[in-house]
PQR file with spaces between the fields and no chain letter, atoms N, CA, C, O and H, PARSE charges and radii, in Angstrom:
ATOM       1  N    MET     1       1.231   -1.039    0.056 -0.4000 1.5000
ATOM       2  CA   MET     1      -0.192   -0.024    0.106 -0.0000 2.0000
ATOM       3  C    MET     1       0.895    1.355    0.192  0.5500 1.7000
ATOM       4  O    MET     1       1.790    1.573    1.008 -0.5500 1.4000
ATOM       5  N    MET     2       0.432    2.177   -0.992 -0.4000 1.5000
ATOM       6  CA   MET     2       1.039    3.621   -0.912 -0.0000 2.0000
ATOM       7  C    MET     2       2.867    3.193   -1.530  0.5500 1.7000
ATOM       8  O    MET     2       3.840    3.908   -1.290 -0.5500 1.4000
ATOM       9  H    MET     2      -0.295    2.000   -1.655  0.4000 1.0000
ATOM      10  N    GLY     3       2.888    2.500   -1.953 -0.4000 1.5000
ATOM      11  CA   GLY     3       4.295    2.308   -2.185 -0.0000 2.0000
ATOM      12  C    GLY     3       5.061    1.086   -1.758  0.5500 1.7000
ATOM      13  O    GLY     3       5.850    0.299   -2.280 -0.5500 1.4000
ATOM      14  H    GLY     3       2.098    1.919   -2.149  0.4000 1.0000
ATOM      15  N    ASP     4       4.544    1.247   -0.692 -0.4000 1.5000
ATOM      16  CA   ASP     4       5.127   -0.261    0.259 -0.0000 2.0000
ATOM      17  C    ASP     4       4.144   -1.798    0.117  0.5500 1.7000
ATOM      18  O    ASP     4       2.942   -2.009   -0.050 -0.5500 1.4000
ATOM      19  H    ASP     4       3.904    1.887   -0.268  0.4000 1.0000
ATOM      20  N    GLU     5       5.112   -2.501    0.248 -0.4000 1.5000
ATOM      21  CA   GLU     5       4.149   -4.406    0.113 -0.0000 2.0000
ATOM      22  C    GLU     5       3.731   -4.009    1.295  0.5500 1.7000
ATOM      23  O    GLU     5       4.271   -3.404    2.221 -0.5500 1.4000
ATOM      24  H    GLU     5       6.087   -2.329    0.383  0.4000 1.0000
ATOM      25  N    SER     6       1.849   -4.791    0.974 -0.4000 1.5000
ATOM      26  CA   SER     6       1.456   -4.976    1.970 -0.0000 2.0000
ATOM      27  C    SER     6       0.640   -6.710    1.609  0.5500 1.7000
ATOM      28  O    SER     6       0.583   -7.365    0.568 -0.5500 1.4000
ATOM      29  H    SER     6       1.410   -5.282    0.222  0.4000 1.0000
ATOM      30  N    LEU     7       0.190   -6.936    2.803 -0.4000 1.5000
ATOM      31  CA   LEU     7      -0.401   -8.465    2.969 -0.0000 2.0000
ATOM      32  C    LEU     7      -1.917   -7.895    2.521  0.5500 1.7000
ATOM      33  O    LEU     7      -2.229   -7.088    1.646 -0.5500 1.4000
ATOM      34  H    LEU     7       0.236   -6.404    3.648  0.4000 1.0000
ATOM      35  N    GLU     8      -2.673   -8.596    3.416 -0.4000 1.5000
ATOM      36  CA   GLU     8      -4.141   -8.373    3.716 -0.0000 2.0000
ATOM      37  C    GLU     8      -4.353   -7.036    3.914  0.5500 1.7000
ATOM      38  O    GLU     8      -3.335   -6.506    4.359 -0.5500 1.4000
ATOM      39  H    GLU     8      -2.420   -9.252    4.127  0.4000 1.0000
ATOM      40  N    CYS     9      -5.635   -5.972    3.700 -0.4000 1.5000
ATOM      41  CA   CYS     9      -5.859   -4.975    3.818 -0.0000 2.0000
ATOM      42  C    CYS     9      -7.053   -5.033    3.891  0.5500 1.7000
ATOM      43  O    CYS     9      -7.570   -6.058    3.446 -0.5500 1.4000
ATOM      44  H    CYS     9      -6.462   -6.404    3.339  0.4000 1.0000
ATOM      45  N    GLU    10      -8.179   -3.683    4.627 -0.4000 1.5000
ATOM      46  CA   GLU    10      -9.267   -3.476    4.711 -0.0000 2.0000
ATOM      47  C    GLU    10      -9.361   -2.005    4.571  0.5500 1.7000
ATOM      48  O    GLU    10      -8.946   -1.100    5.296 -0.5500 1.4000
ATOM      49  H    GLU    10      -7.759   -2.850    4.988  0.4000 1.0000
ATOM      50  N    MET    11     -10.194   -1.995    3.145 -0.4000 1.5000
ATOM      51  CA   MET    11     -10.426   -0.439    2.772 -0.0000 2.0000
ATOM      52  C    MET    11     -12.242    0.128    3.288  0.5500 1.7000
ATOM      53  O    MET    11     -13.069   -0.743    3.558 -0.5500 1.4000
ATOM      54  H    MET    11     -10.531   -2.729    2.557  0.4000 1.0000
ATOM      55  N    ALA    12     -12.482    1.076    3.329 -0.4000 1.5000
ATOM      56  CA   ALA    12     -13.745    1.315    3.259 -0.0000 2.0000
ATOM      57  C    ALA    12     -13.890    2.758    3.015  0.5500 1.7000
ATOM      58  O    ALA    12     -12.945    3.546    2.970 -0.5500 1.4000
ATOM      59  H    ALA    12     -11.810    1.784    3.109  0.4000 1.0000
ATOM      60  N    GLU    13     -15.136    3.058    2.860 -0.4000 1.5000
ATOM      61  CA   GLU    13     -15.428    4.703    1.922 -0.0000 2.0000
ATOM      62  C    GLU    13     -15.723    4.913    3.032  0.5500 1.7000
ATOM      63  O    GLU    13     -15.851    4.037    3.886 -0.5500 1.4000
ATOM      64  H    GLU    13     -15.904    2.418    2.896  0.4000 1.0000
ATOM      65  N    PHE    14     -15.987    6.948    3.325 -0.4000 1.5000
ATOM      66  CA   PHE    14     -17.110    7.224    4.371 -0.0000 2.0000
ATOM      67  C    PHE    14     -17.208    8.703    3.303  0.5500 1.7000
ATOM      68  O    PHE    14     -16.811    9.018    2.182 -0.5500 1.4000
ATOM      69  H    PHE    14     -15.883    7.660    2.631  0.4000 1.0000
ATOM      70  N    CYS    15     -17.928    9.287    4.340 -0.4000 1.5000
ATOM      71  CA   CYS    15     -17.944   10.642    3.670 -0.0000 2.0000
ATOM      72  C    CYS    15     -18.257   11.236    4.937  0.5500 1.7000
ATOM      73  O    CYS    15     -18.711   10.594    5.884 -0.5500 1.4000
ATOM      74  H    CYS    15     -18.251    9.031    5.251  0.4000 1.0000
ATOM      75  N    ASP    16     -17.940   12.831    4.954 -0.4000 1.5000
ATOM      76  CA   ASP    16     -17.972   13.205    5.570 -0.0000 2.0000
ATOM      77  C    ASP    16     -19.494   14.232    6.196  0.5500 1.7000
ATOM      78  O    ASP    16     -20.501   13.867    5.589 -0.5500 1.4000
ATOM      79  H    ASP    16     -17.571   13.353    4.185  0.4000 1.0000
ATOM      80  N    VAL    17     -19.776   15.321    7.190 -0.4000 1.5000
ATOM      81  CA   VAL    17     -20.621   15.954    7.100 -0.0000 2.0000
ATOM      82  C    VAL    17     -21.144   16.634    5.967  0.5500 1.7000
ATOM      83  O    VAL    17     -22.346   16.556    5.714 -0.5500 1.4000
ATOM      84  H    VAL    17     -18.958   15.617    7.683  0.4000 1.0000
ATOM      85  N    GLU    18     -19.949   17.645    4.879 -0.4000 1.5000
ATOM      86  CA   GLU    18     -20.262   18.347    3.703 -0.0000 2.0000
ATOM      87  C    GLU    18     -20.518   17.129    2.609  0.5500 1.7000
ATOM      88  O    GLU    18     -20.218   17.413    1.450 -0.5500 1.4000
ATOM      89  H    GLU    18     -18.972   17.709    5.084  0.4000 1.0000
ATOM      90  N    GLY    19     -20.916   16.116    2.798 -0.4000 1.5000
ATOM      91  CA   GLY    19     -20.847   15.020    1.359 -0.0000 2.0000
ATOM      92  C    GLY    19     -18.958   14.902    1.169  0.5500 1.7000
ATOM      93  O    GLY    19     -18.806   14.144    0.210 -0.5500 1.4000
ATOM      94  H    GLY    19     -21.159   15.885    3.741  0.4000 1.0000
ATOM      95  N    ASN    20     -17.914   15.227    1.555 -0.4000 1.5000
ATOM      96  CA   ASN    20     -16.429   14.743    1.067 -0.0000 2.0000
ATOM      97  C    ASN    20     -15.901   13.128    1.163  0.5500 1.7000
ATOM      98  O    ASN    20     -15.462   12.471    2.107 -0.5500 1.4000
ATOM      99  H    ASN    20     -18.037   15.843    2.334  0.4000 1.0000
ATOM     100  N    ARG    21     -16.109   12.862   -0.014 -0.4000 1.5000
ATOM     101  CA   ARG    21     -15.921   10.812    0.318 -0.0000 2.0000
ATOM     102  C    ARG    21     -14.189   11.417    0.626  0.5500 1.7000
ATOM     103  O    ARG    21     -13.517   12.437    0.472 -0.5500 1.4000
ATOM     104  H    ARG    21     -16.466   13.396   -0.780  0.4000 1.0000
ATOM     105  N    PHE    22     -14.060    9.975    1.166 -0.4000 1.5000
ATOM     106  CA   PHE    22     -12.462    9.574    1.720 -0.0000 2.0000
ATOM     107  C    PHE    22     -12.468    7.810    1.622  0.5500 1.7000
ATOM     108  O    PHE    22     -13.411    7.139    2.040 -0.5500 1.4000
ATOM     109  H    PHE    22     -14.606    9.146    1.290  0.4000 1.0000
ATOM     110  N    VAL    23     -11.260    7.241    1.007 -0.4000 1.5000
ATOM     111  CA   VAL    23     -11.379    5.446    1.156 -0.0000 2.0000
ATOM     112  C    VAL    23     -10.232    5.745    2.437  0.5500 1.7000
ATOM     113  O    VAL    23      -9.512    6.669    2.815 -0.5500 1.4000
ATOM     114  H    VAL    23     -10.493    7.786    0.668  0.4000 1.0000
ATOM     115  N    TYR    24     -10.523    4.515    2.782 -0.4000 1.5000
ATOM     116  CA   TYR    24      -9.795    4.515    4.124 -0.0000 2.0000
ATOM     117  C    TYR    24      -8.699    3.410    3.810  0.5500 1.7000
ATOM     118  O    TYR    24      -8.481    3.184    2.619 -0.5500 1.4000
ATOM     119  H    TYR    24     -11.108    3.764    2.475  0.4000 1.0000
ATOM     120  N    CYS    25      -8.155    2.868    4.544 -0.4000 1.5000
ATOM     121  CA   CYS    25      -7.245    1.593    3.788 -0.0000 2.0000
ATOM     122  C    CYS    25      -6.021    1.544    5.446  0.5500 1.7000
ATOM     123  O    CYS    25      -5.183    2.309    5.922 -0.5500 1.4000
ATOM     124  H    CYS    25      -8.332    3.052    5.511  0.4000 1.0000
ATOM     125  N    ASN    26      -6.561    0.259    5.794 -0.4000 1.5000
ATOM     126  CA   ASN    26      -5.966   -0.513    7.025 -0.0000 2.0000
ATOM     127  C    ASN    26      -5.045   -1.496    6.298  0.5500 1.7000
ATOM     128  O    ASN    26      -5.446   -1.784    5.170 -0.5500 1.4000
ATOM     129  H    ASN    26      -7.242   -0.362    5.408  0.4000 1.0000
ATOM     130  N    ALA    27      -3.597   -2.232    6.787 -0.4000 1.5000
ATOM     131  CA   ALA    27      -3.094   -3.154    6.183 -0.0000 2.0000
ATOM     132  C    ALA    27      -2.036   -3.560    6.957  0.5500 1.7000
ATOM     133  O    ALA    27      -1.412   -2.736    7.626 -0.5500 1.4000
ATOM     134  H    ALA    27      -3.272   -1.998    7.703  0.4000 1.0000
ATOM     135  N    ARG    28      -1.717   -4.882    6.952 -0.4000 1.5000
ATOM     136  CA   ARG    28      -0.736   -6.213    7.840 -0.0000 2.0000
ATOM     137  C    ARG    28       0.687   -5.109    6.547  0.5500 1.7000
ATOM     138  O    ARG    28       0.610   -4.821    5.353 -0.5500 1.4000
ATOM     139  H    ARG    28      -2.224   -5.552    6.409  0.4000 1.0000
ATOM     140  N    SER    29       1.391   -4.927    7.226 -0.4000 1.5000
ATOM     141  CA   SER    29       3.067   -4.661    5.913 -0.0000 2.0000
ATOM     142  C    SER    29       3.904   -5.758    6.382  0.5500 1.7000
ATOM     143  O    SER    29       4.049   -5.730    7.604 -0.5500 1.4000
ATOM     144  H    SER    29       1.454   -5.161    8.196  0.4000 1.0000
ATOM     145  N    GLY    30       4.448   -6.633    5.839 -0.4000 1.5000
ATOM     146  CA   GLY    30       5.749   -7.533    5.545 -0.0000 2.0000
ATOM     147  C    GLY    30       6.670   -7.159    6.947  0.5500 1.7000
ATOM     148  O    GLY    30       7.021   -7.932    7.839 -0.5500 1.4000
ATOM     149  H    GLY    30       4.330   -6.656    4.846  0.4000 1.0000
ATOM     150  N    GLY    31       6.997   -5.305    6.776 -0.4000 1.5000
ATOM     151  CA   GLY    31       7.797   -5.440    8.203 -0.0000 2.0000
ATOM     152  C    GLY    31       6.918   -5.709    9.867  0.5500 1.7000
ATOM     153  O    GLY    31       7.608   -5.303   10.802 -0.5500 1.4000
ATOM     154  H    GLY    31       6.711   -4.677    6.052  0.4000 1.0000
ATOM     155  N    GLY    32       5.938   -6.144   10.172 -0.4000 1.5000
ATOM     156  CA   GLY    32       5.535   -6.808   11.452 -0.0000 2.0000
ATOM     157  C    GLY    32       4.252   -5.454   11.878  0.5500 1.7000
ATOM     158  O    GLY    32       3.530   -5.486   12.874 -0.5500 1.4000
ATOM     159  H    GLY    32       5.377   -6.474    9.412  0.4000 1.0000
ATOM     160  N    CYS    33       4.256   -4.960   11.402 -0.4000 1.5000
ATOM     161  CA   CYS    33       3.112   -3.508   11.450 -0.0000 2.0000
ATOM     162  C    CYS    33       2.086   -3.648   10.882  0.5500 1.7000
ATOM     163  O    CYS    33       1.747   -4.562   10.130 -0.5500 1.4000
ATOM     164  H    CYS    33       4.843   -4.933   10.593  0.4000 1.0000
ATOM     165  N    ARG    34       1.549   -2.779   11.197 -0.4000 1.5000
ATOM     166  CA   ARG    34       0.209   -2.273   10.606 -0.0000 2.0000
ATOM     167  C    ARG    34       0.285   -0.830    9.180  0.5500 1.7000
ATOM     168  O    ARG    34       1.350   -0.229    9.033 -0.5500 1.4000
ATOM     169  H    ARG    34       1.824   -2.036   11.808  0.4000 1.0000
ATOM     170  N    VAL    35      -0.601   -0.575    8.538 -0.4000 1.5000
ATOM     171  CA   VAL    35      -0.162    1.092    8.407 -0.0000 2.0000
ATOM     172  C    VAL    35      -1.316    1.080    7.804  0.5500 1.7000
ATOM     173  O    VAL    35      -2.173    0.244    7.519 -0.5500 1.4000
ATOM     174  H    VAL    35      -1.466   -1.064    8.657  0.4000 1.0000
ATOM     175  N    GLU    36      -1.126    2.324    7.661 -0.4000 1.5000
ATOM     176  CA   GLU    36      -3.283    2.834    7.661 -0.0000 2.0000
ATOM     177  C    GLU    36      -2.752    4.438    6.578  0.5500 1.7000
ATOM     178  O    GLU    36      -1.706    5.079    6.684 -0.5500 1.4000
ATOM     179  H    GLU    36      -0.430    3.003    7.892  0.4000 1.0000
ATOM     180  N    GLY    37      -3.980    4.687    5.564 -0.4000 1.5000
ATOM     181  CA   GLY    37      -3.367    6.103    4.491 -0.0000 2.0000
ATOM     182  C    GLY    37      -5.486    6.052    4.428  0.5500 1.7000
ATOM     183  O    GLY    37      -6.466    5.363    4.709 -0.5500 1.4000
ATOM     184  H    GLY    37      -4.829    4.166    5.477  0.4000 1.0000
ATOM     185  N    VAL    38      -4.979    7.535    3.757 -0.4000 1.5000
ATOM     186  CA   VAL    38      -6.515    7.777    3.543 -0.0000 2.0000
ATOM     187  C    VAL    38      -6.935    8.449    2.126  0.5500 1.7000
ATOM     188  O    VAL    38      -6.984    9.644    2.420 -0.5500 1.4000
ATOM     189  H    VAL    38      -4.183    8.095    3.528  0.4000 1.0000
ATOM     190  N    SER    39      -7.248    8.344    0.820 -0.4000 1.5000
ATOM     191  CA   SER    39      -7.087    8.894   -0.113 -0.0000 2.0000
ATOM     192  C    SER    39      -8.825    9.547   -0.469  0.5500 1.7000
ATOM     193  O    SER    39      -9.930    9.011   -0.541 -0.5500 1.4000
ATOM     194  H    SER    39      -7.208    7.374    0.582  0.4000 1.0000
ATOM     195  N    GLU    40      -8.277   11.067   -0.635 -0.4000 1.5000
ATOM     196  CA   GLU    40      -9.307   11.854   -1.052 -0.0000 2.0000
ATOM     197  C    GLU    40      -9.221   11.949   -2.431  0.5500 1.7000
ATOM     198  O    GLU    40      -8.908   13.091   -2.767 -0.5500 1.4000
ATOM     199  H    GLU    40      -7.379   11.503   -0.576  0.4000 1.0000
ATOM     200  N    ASP    41      -9.432   10.926   -3.677 -0.4000 1.5000
ATOM     201  CA   ASP    41      -9.044   11.143   -5.314 -0.0000 2.0000
ATOM     202  C    ASP    41      -9.793    9.359   -5.428  0.5500 1.7000
ATOM     203  O    ASP    41      -9.552    8.628   -6.389 -0.5500 1.4000
ATOM     204  H    ASP    41      -9.686    9.998   -3.404  0.4000 1.0000
ATOM     205  N    ASP    42     -10.610    8.978   -4.353 -0.4000 1.5000
ATOM     206  CA   ASP    42     -11.256    7.943   -4.984 -0.0000 2.0000
ATOM     207  C    ASP    42     -10.011    6.021   -4.944  0.5500 1.7000
ATOM     208  O    ASP    42      -9.970    4.886   -5.418 -0.5500 1.4000
ATOM     209  H    ASP    42     -10.805    9.571   -3.572  0.4000 1.0000
ATOM     210  N    GLY    43      -9.189    7.093   -3.880 -0.4000 1.5000
ATOM     211  CA   GLY    43      -8.160    5.894   -4.111 -0.0000 2.0000
ATOM     212  C    GLY    43      -7.255    5.728   -5.203  0.5500 1.7000
ATOM     213  O    GLY    43      -7.000    4.537   -5.381 -0.5500 1.4000
ATOM     214  H    GLY    43      -9.222    8.015   -3.496  0.4000 1.0000
ATOM     215  N    LYS    44      -6.587    6.625   -6.125 -0.4000 1.5000
ATOM     216  CA   LYS    44      -5.725    6.541   -6.759 -0.0000 2.0000
ATOM     217  C    LYS    44      -4.584    7.143   -5.661  0.5500 1.7000
ATOM     218  O    LYS    44      -4.176    6.094   -5.163 -0.5500 1.4000
ATOM     219  H    LYS    44      -6.794    7.593   -5.980  0.4000 1.0000
ATOM     220  N    SER    45      -4.133    7.807   -5.262 -0.4000 1.5000
ATOM     221  CA   SER    45      -3.222    7.792   -4.401 -0.0000 2.0000
ATOM     222  C    SER    45      -4.120    8.093   -2.651  0.5500 1.7000
ATOM     223  O    SER    45      -5.202    8.379   -2.138 -0.5500 1.4000
ATOM     224  H    SER    45      -4.465    8.659   -5.667  0.4000 1.0000
ATOM     225  N    PHE    46      -2.403    7.694   -2.298 -0.4000 1.5000
ATOM     226  CA   PHE    46      -3.292    7.749   -0.513 -0.0000 2.0000
ATOM     227  C    PHE    46      -2.365    8.527   -0.064  0.5500 1.7000
ATOM     228  O    PHE    46      -1.357    8.836   -0.699 -0.5500 1.4000
ATOM     229  H    PHE    46      -1.524    7.462   -2.715  0.4000 1.0000
ATOM     230  N    ILE    47      -2.679    8.937    1.190 -0.4000 1.5000
ATOM     231  CA   ILE    47      -1.586    9.761    2.179 -0.0000 2.0000
ATOM     232  C    ILE    47      -1.450    8.679    3.356  0.5500 1.7000
ATOM     233  O    ILE    47      -2.420    8.036    3.757 -0.5500 1.4000
ATOM     234  H    ILE    47      -3.498    8.685    1.705  0.4000 1.0000
ATOM     235  N    VAL    48      -0.351    8.562    3.791 -0.4000 1.5000
ATOM     236  CA   VAL    48      -0.026    7.472    5.007 -0.0000 2.0000
ATOM     237  C    VAL    48      -0.425    8.341    6.479  0.5500 1.7000
ATOM     238  O    VAL    48       0.165    9.197    7.138 -0.5500 1.4000
ATOM     239  H    VAL    48       0.437    9.084    3.465  0.4000 1.0000
ATOM     240  N    LEU    49      -1.529    7.750    6.587 -0.4000 1.5000
ATOM     241  CA   LEU    49      -1.675    8.201    8.469 -0.0000 2.0000
ATOM     242  C    LEU    49      -0.834    7.479    9.524  0.5500 1.7000
ATOM     243  O    LEU    49      -0.441    8.163   10.469 -0.5500 1.4000
ATOM     244  H    LEU    49      -2.009    7.055    6.052  0.4000 1.0000
ATOM     245  N    ASN    50      -0.587    6.492    9.492 -0.4000 1.5000
ATOM     246  CA   ASN    50       0.633    5.936   10.326 -0.0000 2.0000
ATOM     247  C    ASN    50       1.514    4.694    9.575  0.5500 1.7000
ATOM     248  O    ASN    50       1.107    4.217    8.516 -0.5500 1.4000
ATOM     249  H    ASN    50      -0.906    5.936    8.725  0.4000 1.0000
ATOM     250  N    SER    51       2.539    4.301   10.108 -0.4000 1.5000
ATOM     251  CA   SER    51       3.282    3.425    9.224 -0.0000 2.0000
ATOM     252  C    SER    51       3.554    2.404   10.121  0.5500 1.7000
ATOM     253  O    SER    51       3.877    1.302    9.679 -0.5500 1.4000
ATOM     254  H    SER    51       2.870    4.689   10.969  0.4000 1.0000
ATOM     255  N    ALA    52       3.471    2.605   11.336 -0.4000 1.5000
ATOM     256  CA   ALA    52       4.166    1.765   12.604 -0.0000 2.0000
ATOM     257  C    ALA    52       2.987    0.908   13.637  0.5500 1.7000
ATOM     258  O    ALA    52       3.373    0.361   14.670 -0.5500 1.4000
ATOM     259  H    ALA    52       3.208    3.500   11.695  0.4000 1.0000
ATOM     260  N    LEU    53       1.795    0.883   13.286 -0.4000 1.5000
ATOM     261  CA   LEU    53       0.286    0.521   13.877 -0.0000 2.0000
ATOM     262  C    LEU    53       1.180   -0.955   14.859  0.5500 1.7000
ATOM     263  O    LEU    53       1.893   -1.737   14.229 -0.5500 1.4000
ATOM     264  H    LEU    53       1.481    1.327   12.447  0.4000 1.0000
ATOM     265  N    VAL    54       1.087   -1.026   15.559 -0.4000 1.5000
ATOM     266  CA   VAL    54       1.473   -1.899   16.566 -0.0000 2.0000
ATOM     267  C    VAL    54      -0.235   -3.186   16.056  0.5500 1.7000
ATOM     268  O    VAL    54      -1.433   -3.111   15.784 -0.5500 1.4000
ATOM     269  H    VAL    54       0.508   -0.391   16.071  0.4000 1.0000
ATOM     270  N    GLU    55       0.839   -4.151   16.222 -0.4000 1.5000
ATOM     271  CA   GLU    55       0.014   -5.613   15.903 -0.0000 2.0000
ATOM     272  C    GLU    55      -0.027   -6.539   17.081  0.5500 1.7000
ATOM     273  O    GLU    55       0.943   -7.043   17.648 -0.5500 1.4000
ATOM     274  H    GLU    55       1.813   -4.211   16.443  0.4000 1.0000
ATOM     275  N    THR    56      -1.731   -6.737   17.456 -0.4000 1.5000
ATOM     276  CA   THR    56      -1.891   -7.303   18.179 -0.0000 2.0000
ATOM     277  C    THR    56      -1.373   -8.423   18.928  0.5500 1.7000
ATOM     278  O    THR    56      -1.076   -8.470   20.121 -0.5500 1.4000
ATOM     279  H    THR    56      -2.518   -6.329   16.995  0.4000 1.0000
ATOM     280  N    GLY    57      -1.322   -9.163   18.193 -0.4000 1.5000
ATOM     281  CA   GLY    57      -0.556  -10.654   17.771 -0.0000 2.0000
ATOM     282  C    GLY    57      -1.933  -12.024   18.616  0.5500 1.7000
ATOM     283  O    GLY    57      -1.912  -13.184   19.026 -0.5500 1.4000
ATOM     284  H    GLY    57      -1.564   -9.124   17.224  0.4000 1.0000
ATOM     285  N    TYR    58      -2.750  -11.097   18.494 -0.4000 1.5000
ATOM     286  CA   TYR    58      -3.803  -11.951   18.650 -0.0000 2.0000
ATOM     287  C    TYR    58      -5.408  -11.683   18.204  0.5500 1.7000
ATOM     288  O    TYR    58      -5.692  -10.552   18.598 -0.5500 1.4000
ATOM     289  H    TYR    58      -2.766  -10.154   18.161  0.4000 1.0000
ATOM     290  N    GLY    59      -6.327  -12.175   17.667 -0.4000 1.5000
ATOM     291  CA   GLY    59      -7.525  -11.470   17.400 -0.0000 2.0000
ATOM     292  C    GLY    59      -7.391  -10.682   16.634  0.5500 1.7000
ATOM     293  O    GLY    59      -6.302  -10.181   16.356 -0.5500 1.4000
ATOM     294  H    GLY    59      -6.097  -13.094   17.347  0.4000 1.0000
ATOM     295  N    CYS    60      -8.680  -10.334   16.014 -0.4000 1.5000
ATOM     296  CA   CYS    60      -8.954   -9.004   14.920 -0.0000 2.0000
ATOM     297  C    CYS    60      -8.219   -7.993   15.216  0.5500 1.7000
ATOM     298  O    CYS    60      -8.225   -7.195   16.154 -0.5500 1.4000
ATOM     299  H    CYS    60      -9.565  -10.742   16.240  0.4000 1.0000
ATOM     300  N    GLN    61      -7.528   -8.138   14.217 -0.4000 1.5000
ATOM     301  CA   GLN    61      -6.098   -6.527   14.375 -0.0000 2.0000
ATOM     302  C    GLN    61      -6.719   -5.410   13.009  0.5500 1.7000
ATOM     303  O    GLN    61      -6.024   -4.397   12.934 -0.5500 1.4000
ATOM     304  H    GLN    61      -7.523   -8.786   13.455  0.4000 1.0000
ATOM     305  N    GLY    62      -7.386   -5.437   12.413 -0.4000 1.5000
ATOM     306  CA   GLY    62      -7.476   -4.633   11.891 -0.0000 2.0000
ATOM     307  C    GLY    62      -8.934   -4.493   10.694  0.5500 1.7000
ATOM     308  O    GLY    62      -8.991   -3.713    9.744 -0.5500 1.4000
ATOM     309  H    GLY    62      -7.951   -6.260   12.474  0.4000 1.0000
ATOM     310  N    SER    63      -9.603   -5.128   10.959 -0.4000 1.5000
ATOM     311  CA   SER    63     -10.559   -5.651   10.533 -0.0000 2.0000
ATOM     312  C    SER    63     -12.186   -5.060   10.995  0.5500 1.7000
ATOM     313  O    SER    63     -13.193   -5.610   10.548 -0.5500 1.4000
ATOM     314  H    SER    63      -9.556   -5.762   11.730  0.4000 1.0000
């Protein structure tokens, strides 16, 4: 995701109160952390929000 190799990911589209649409992505990176990003252009490009979210090691980790 966003230039880095990622494994499984979850994506969601949402709108703010003004009707602006965003795509949110949360993915497992190959480096042992999760990464998250947001797109304001229908998924054409992403802004990295966090590239080192800690994996919990058990349970649901990003869905």
